[in-house]
Backbone as a chain_set.jsonl record, in Angstrom:
{"seq": "MKKVVNDHKIRDYDKVLDKDFGAPGTYKRAVAEERAYAFYSGQILRETRKEEKITQSELASKIGTTKSYISKIENGIMVPSVSTFYRIINALGHQVEITKGH", "coords": {"N": [[-15.957, -22.686, -8.075], [-16.154, -19.816, -10.014], [-14.386, -19.328, -13.197], [-12.139, -16.826, -13.937], [-11.764, -14.718, -16.866], [-9.602, -13.348, -19.15], [-11.352, -11.414, -21.491], [-10.578, -9.054, -22.916], [-12.206, -7.071, -23.12], [-13.05, -3.732, -23.231], [-13.788, -1.995, -20.074], [-15.707, -0.185, -17.876], [-14.461, 0.617, -15.002], [-15.335, 1.695, -12.58], [-17.922, 1.051, -12.514], [-17.54, -1.823, -12.069], [-15.992, -1.571, -9.725], [-18.207, -0.738, -8.158], [-20.284, -2.682, -8.056], [-18.951, -4.755, -7.172], [-18.193, -3.681, -4.569], [-19.799, -1.745, -3.411], [-21.121, 1.643, -3.937], [-19.161, 4.687, -4.121], [-18.296, 6.117, -1.045], [-19.701, 4.24, 0.511], [-19.771, 2.289, 3.355], [-18.489, -0.491, 2.701], [-17.207, 0.077, 0.512], [-15.221, 1.875, 1.387], [-13.7, 0.691, 3.218], [-12.739, -1.527, 1.199], [-11.212, 0.355, -0.3], [-9.275, 1.308, 1.658], [-8.058, -0.922, 2.303], [-6.947, -1.321, -0.126], [-5.18, 0.815, -0.483], [-3.459, 0.271, 1.416], [-2.313, -1.905, 0.933], [-1.27, -1.19, -1.647], [0.503, 0.818, -0.788], [2.204, -0.568, 0.896], [3.433, -2.127, -1.076], [5.183, -0.312, -2.499], [6.695, 0.694, -0.505], [8.162, -1.742, 0.144], [9.447, -2.188, -2.464], [11.068, 0.022, -2.645], [12.585, -0.518, -0.599], [13.883, -2.773, -1.239], [15.251, -1.715, -3.793], [17.149, -0.23, -2.354], [18.658, -1.915, -1.278], [18.374, -2.95, 1.313], [17.726, -4.825, 4.264], [14.737, -6.177, 5.905], [14.93, -6.325, 8.634], [17.356, -4.807, 8.973], [16.126, -2.026, 8.274], [14.075, -2.143, 10.188], [15.7, -2.126, 12.637], [16.806, 0.534, 11.946], [14.677, 2.3, 12.476], [13.767, 1.646, 14.782], [12.131, -0.43, 15.386], [10.496, -3.698, 14.954], [11.392, -6.489, 12.633], [9.216, -8.008, 12.213], [7.284, -6.064, 12.153], [7.568, -4.281, 10.053], [7.41, -6.504, 7.997], [4.658, -6.533, 8.022], [3.602, -4.323, 7.219], [4.762, -4.071, 4.715], [3.154, -6.068, 3.507], [0.57, -5.002, 3.492], [-0.85, -5.466, 5.593], [-0.523, -4.055, 8.08], [-0.981, -0.523, 8.543], [1.17, 1.982, 8.799], [1.682, 4.795, 11.155], [1.64, 7.922, 10.613], [4.221, 9.467, 11.275], [5.624, 7.221, 11.712], [5.642, 6.182, 8.791], [7.047, 8.425, 7.758], [9.432, 8.215, 9.132], [10.502, 5.618, 7.819], [10.673, 6.444, 5.123], [12.637, 8.028, 5.704], [14.799, 6.626, 6.368], [15.111, 4.895, 4.612], [16.661, 6.757, 2.651], [15.359, 8.426, 1.117], [12.585, 11.022, 0.538], [9.581, 12.609, 1.067], [7.402, 14.344, -1.03], [5.086, 16.655, -1.552], [2.937, 17.878, -4.133], [0.871, 20.139, -5.545], [-2.042, 18.914, -7.259], [-3.899, 18.298, -10.363]], "CA": [[-15.549, -20.986, -8.235], [-16.029, -19.194, -11.358], [-12.869, -18.691, -13.66], [-12.005, -15.376, -14.544], [-11.019, -15.106, -18.112], [-9.759, -11.784, -19.81], [-11.782, -11.529, -22.59], [-10.064, -8.078, -23.627], [-13.272, -6.108, -23.552], [-12.843, -2.617, -22.473], [-14.78, -2.012, -19.261], [-15.971, 0.862, -16.867], [-13.972, -0.185, -13.739], [-15.924, 2.21, -11.628], [-19.088, 0.335, -12.413], [-17.147, -3.059, -11.617], [-16.171, -1.367, -8.534], [-19.346, -0.402, -7.513], [-21.031, -4.015, -8.454], [-18.128, -5.583, -6.026], [-17.69, -3.135, -3.371], [-20.858, -0.592, -3.237], [-21.144, 3.013, -4.259], [-18.489, 5.381, -3.555], [-18.942, 6.698, 0.111], [-20.495, 3.453, 1.332], [-18.7, 1.596, 4.346], [-17.964, -1.415, 2.179], [-16.313, 0.638, -0.678], [-14.457, 2.545, 2.051], [-12.905, -0.645, 3.648], [-12.02, -1.817, 0.283], [-10.42, 1.233, -0.645], [-8.457, 1.236, 2.529], [-7.129, -2.024, 2.04], [-6.128, -1.028, -1.407], [-4.249, 1.866, -0.285], [-2.601, -0.23, 2.556], [-1.41, -2.941, -0.036], [-0.244, -0.37, -2.639], [1.663, 1.547, 0.108], [3.196, -1.489, 1.244], [4.175, -2.336, -2.023], [5.915, 0.905, -2.754], [7.813, 0.458, 0.417], [8.971, -2.884, -0.19], [10.284, -1.937, -3.817], [12.048, 0.851, -2.234], [13.601, -0.943, 0.195], [14.88, -3.463, -2.006], [16.053, -0.922, -4.462], [18.256, 0.409, -1.762], [19.416, -3.259, -0.746], [18.333, -2.897, 2.829], [16.922, -5.94, 4.815], [13.549, -5.696, 6.568], [15.835, -6.298, 9.725], [18.093, -3.601, 8.962], [15.282, -1.175, 8.222], [13.541, -2.093, 11.241], [16.602, -1.512, 13.374], [16.971, 1.997, 11.777], [13.478, 3.123, 12.915], [13.466, 1.304, 16.364], [10.952, -1.376, 15.209], [10.717, -4.984, 14.555], [11.402, -7.063, 11.48], [7.817, -8.556, 11.772], [6.309, -5.115, 11.774], [7.958, -4.033, 8.725], [6.823, -7.223, 7.243], [3.199, -6.395, 7.895], [3.346, -3.109, 6.536], [4.862, -4.336, 3.299], [2.075, -6.747, 3.079], [-0.622, -4.398, 3.808], [-1.752, -6.265, 6.942], [-0.545, -3.045, 8.943], [-0.811, 0.692, 7.962], [2.051, 2.742, 9.864], [1.235, 6.187, 11.647], [2.18, 8.947, 9.665], [5.377, 9.806, 11.631], [6.369, 5.938, 11.194], [5.873, 6.262, 7.392], [8.057, 9.293, 7.412], [10.886, 7.67, 9.636], [10.679, 4.565, 7.103], [11.336, 7.013, 4.008], [13.843, 8.788, 5.7], [15.999, 5.427, 6.547], [15.57, 4.423, 3.152], [17.282, 7.915, 2.083], [14.265, 9.103, 0.042], [11.721, 11.738, 1.09], [8.192, 12.566, 0.746], [7.317, 15.493, -1.578], [3.689, 16.89, -1.783], [2.686, 18.697, -4.82], [-0.332, 20.353, -6.094], [-2.455, 18.129, -8.225], [-4.524, 19.082, -11.347]], "C": [[-15.667, -20.924, -9.545], [-14.631, -18.674, -11.671], [-13.001, -17.514, -14.194], [-11.263, -15.357, -15.743], [-10.915, -13.557, -18.792], [-10.262, -11.937, -21.084], [-11.479, -10.118, -23.651], [-10.942, -7.055, -24.096], [-12.794, -4.926, -22.832], [-14.13, -2.408, -21.303], [-14.784, -0.59, -18.228], [-15.453, 0.284, -15.566], [-14.86, 0.399, -12.575], [-17.191, 1.268, -11.477], [-18.683, -1.395, -11.804], [-16.939, -2.871, -10.17], [-17.673, -1.315, -7.471], [-20.185, -1.775, -7.528], [-20.056, -4.593, -7.094], [-18.165, -5.046, -4.676], [-18.806, -2.059, -2.742], [-20.293, 0.679, -3.899], [-19.745, 3.574, -3.513], [-19.048, 6.183, -2.197], [-19.463, 5.553, 0.9], [-19.269, 2.537, 2.264], [-17.901, 0.453, 3.804], [-16.846, -0.954, 1.18], [-15.108, 1.295, 0.174], [-13.493, 1.62, 2.372], [-11.787, -1.183, 2.385], [-10.995, -0.963, -0.349], [-9.083, 1.455, 0.381], [-7.293, 0.237, 2.48], [-6.241, -1.995, 0.963], [-4.821, -0.242, -1.413], [-3.188, 1.138, 0.524], [-1.744, -1.065, 1.828], [-0.325, -2.079, -1.079], [0.83, 0.279, -1.846], [2.882, 0.436, 0.203], [4.018, -1.891, 0.161], [5.443, -1.479, -2.617], [7.081, 0.799, -1.829], [8.78, -0.441, 0.383], [10.044, -2.75, -1.401], [11.487, -1.276, -3.367], [13.02, 0.486, -1.476], [14.448, -1.938, -0.306], [15.82, -2.825, -2.936], [17.405, -0.393, -3.432], [18.947, -0.604, -1.062], [19.568, -3.136, 0.805], [17.264, -4.361, 3.236], [15.726, -5.443, 5.412], [14.262, -5.541, 8.048], [16.527, -4.939, 9.983], [17.359, -2.229, 8.945], [14.454, -1.031, 9.723], [14.508, -1.622, 12.458], [16.872, -0.115, 13.026], [16.071, 2.73, 12.32], [13.367, 2.721, 14.276], [12.041, 0.585, 16.415], [11.488, -2.786, 15.031], [10.623, -5.521, 13.11], [10.048, -7.28, 11.123], [6.946, -7.308, 11.362], [6.293, -4.359, 10.493], [7.509, -4.815, 7.633], [5.368, -7.022, 6.955], [2.876, -5.238, 7.275], [3.589, -3.289, 5.023], [3.794, -5.375, 2.645], [0.645, -6.458, 3.139], [-1.586, -4.934, 4.797], [-1.696, -4.797, 7.847], [-0.437, -1.535, 8.311], [0.025, 1.468, 9.3], [1.335, 4.279, 10.015], [2.275, 7.072, 10.692], [3.83, 9.443, 9.984], [6.142, 8.219, 11.401], [6.809, 5.854, 9.744], [7.19, 7.304, 7.053], [9.654, 8.855, 7.895], [11.379, 6.45, 8.706], [11.545, 5.179, 5.869], [12.513, 7.55, 4.261], [15.195, 7.614, 5.907], [16.126, 4.988, 5.424], [16.38, 5.441, 2.295], [16.578, 8.365, 1.168], [13.702, 10.321, 1.267], [10.46, 12.16, 0.463], [7.899, 14.163, 0.193], [5.578, 15.812, -1.951], [3.633, 17.899, -2.781], [1.416, 18.89, -5.181], [-1.013, 19.398, -7.236], [-3.168, 18.971, -9.407], [-5.792, 19.524, -11.271]], "O": [[-15.331, -21.87, -10.257], [-13.899, -17.966, -10.978], [-13.964, -17.206, -14.896], [-10.168, -15.919, -15.767], [-11.857, -12.777, -18.929], [-9.599, -12.627, -21.859], [-11.924, -10.016, -24.794], [-10.742, -6.319, -25.062], [-12.127, -5.108, -21.813], [-15.297, -2.638, -21.622], [-13.706, -0.078, -17.925], [-16.138, -0.61, -15.07], [-15.126, -0.35, -11.635], [-17.449, 0.768, -10.382], [-19.517, -2.051, -11.18], [-17.445, -3.644, -9.356], [-17.931, -1.791, -6.366], [-20.977, -1.72, -6.588], [-20.639, -4.818, -6.034], [-18.171, -5.797, -3.7], [-18.618, -1.596, -1.617], [-19.146, 0.731, -4.343], [-19.289, 3.028, -2.508], [-20.106, 6.809, -2.251], [-19.714, 5.836, 2.071], [-18.146, 2.228, 1.864], [-16.767, 0.273, 4.248], [-15.763, -1.53, 1.069], [-13.997, 1.25, -0.354], [-12.402, 1.714, 1.809], [-10.56, -1.258, 2.45], [-10.005, -1.461, -0.885], [-7.984, 1.742, -0.092], [-6.079, 0.42, 2.57], [-5.097, -2.451, 0.956], [-3.779, -0.458, -2.032], [-2.014, 1.419, 0.284], [-0.528, -1.018, 2.014], [0.886, -2.215, -1.256], [1.993, 0.266, -2.251], [4.037, 0.497, -0.218], [5.229, -2.021, 0.34], [6.468, -1.967, -3.092], [8.247, 0.806, -2.224], [9.978, -0.201, 0.53], [11.218, -3.114, -1.332], [12.632, -1.694, -3.541], [14.154, 0.961, -1.53], [15.613, -2.038, 0.079], [16.994, -3.189, -2.996], [18.533, -0.226, -3.895], [19.815, -0.271, -0.255], [20.633, -3.206, 1.419], [16.297, -4.76, 2.587], [15.626, -4.217, 5.463], [14.056, -4.458, 8.595], [16.329, -4.174, 10.927], [17.891, -1.297, 9.548], [14.261, 0.056, 10.268], [14.08, -0.759, 13.224], [17.235, 0.537, 14.005], [16.417, 3.841, 12.721], [12.815, 3.536, 15.015], [11.1, 0.85, 17.163], [12.69, -3.042, 14.967], [9.778, -5.004, 12.379], [9.595, -6.915, 10.039], [6.085, -7.365, 10.485], [5.288, -3.899, 9.951], [7.225, -4.32, 6.543], [4.878, -7.278, 5.855], [1.762, -5.17, 6.754], [2.839, -2.801, 4.178], [3.636, -5.467, 1.428], [-0.276, -7.25, 2.939], [-2.814, -4.848, 4.789], [-2.764, -4.394, 8.308], [0.396, -1.482, 7.407], [-0.377, 1.52, 10.462], [0.609, 4.797, 9.166], [3.391, 6.813, 10.243], [4.578, 9.751, 9.056], [7.263, 8.2, 10.892], [7.953, 5.559, 9.399], [8.109, 7.038, 6.278], [10.709, 9.06, 7.294], [12.584, 6.199, 8.746], [12.66, 4.774, 5.541], [13.398, 7.642, 3.411], [16.363, 7.85, 5.597], [17.248, 4.629, 5.067], [16.796, 5.021, 1.215], [17.21, 8.795, 0.203], [14.139, 10.508, 2.402], [10.361, 12.021, -0.756], [8.153, 15.113, 0.935], [4.982, 15.02, -2.682], [4.243, 18.927, -2.484], [0.692, 17.894, -5.19], [-0.281, 19.188, -8.203], [-3.045, 20.196, -9.431], [-6.263, 20.208, -12.18]]}, "num_chains": 1, "name": "protein.A"}
């Protein structure tokens, strides 16, 4: 296995992603991006839940699901439906706000 060392060189990470996962729009790249979004979203939900001092079990109970399901979402294994995502956010005492980008 090749050891990865940070040599502190600035890189074009689009080229790195292209090399590792294919060009944008390819199936392999789309799968990698979906996995990354699932992981990132799960991390956001986990941090929010911890900030609100709610256990996975408590959150699951509030939205009518299982602790196992919450764990899978937080670990990026499962992606909740949009309605479940909103129920989680609401149960954590937060809201989703959509704003226009640049």
